[in-house]
N, C-alpha and C positions, 0 to 999 in steps of 0.2 A: 320969890324971883327965882331963884335955884333950882324949886320943884318944877316951876311952870318951863322954865328951859329946858330941863331935862325931858320932861313929857313930851313938849314940841318938837323935840329932836331925837325921838327913840331912846332915850338915856335914862338913868336912875340918878337921883341926889341921894346923899348920905351925910350925915352929922357926925359931930365928934362931941360929946359932952365935956365938962371941965374936968370931971373924974375920971373920965376915960384916957386910954393911951393911943395918940395920934399913931404911932408906929404898928399897933395891934390892926385898927382901923384901915390903914392903908395896905398893910399885908394881906388882910383878909379880901379887900375888893380887890388888889391884884390876882389873888388866888381864884378868885371869880372869874373876872374877866379875862383870864390869861388862856382860858380853856373854851372857847366858843364853839357850841355844837350846831346850831342852826342859826340863820340870820334872814331877816326880810321875811318872814312867816307869813302865809296866807292861807285862809280856809275856804275851800270851796264847799258850798253848801247845795250844789248841785241846782235842783228845781225849788228848793225849801226857801221860801220869802222870810229873810231874816232881815229884822230892822236894825237892833243893836248889837254889837259884840264887845265885850268889856274883857280884858283892856283893849283898848284901840288907840294906836294902832297895836298889833300885838308886839310884844318887845322881843328881843332876840333871847334865845335861849343858850345858856351856858352850863357846863356841868356843876353839879351841886345846886341848882337852881330847882 
């Protein structure tokens, strides 16, 4: 469910396993999303016929990704 919601809304999902530190996971997530570089990306292929692009929609680009 979380993965589907994330994909449908241009997001990302992450999980914390029992042996992992939630503090480290949250800190890493914040470090990633606190530095957006490009949002709502689109690619113009000009006259080239393109049927599929993956991932679709293109995710936003953050520093360190």
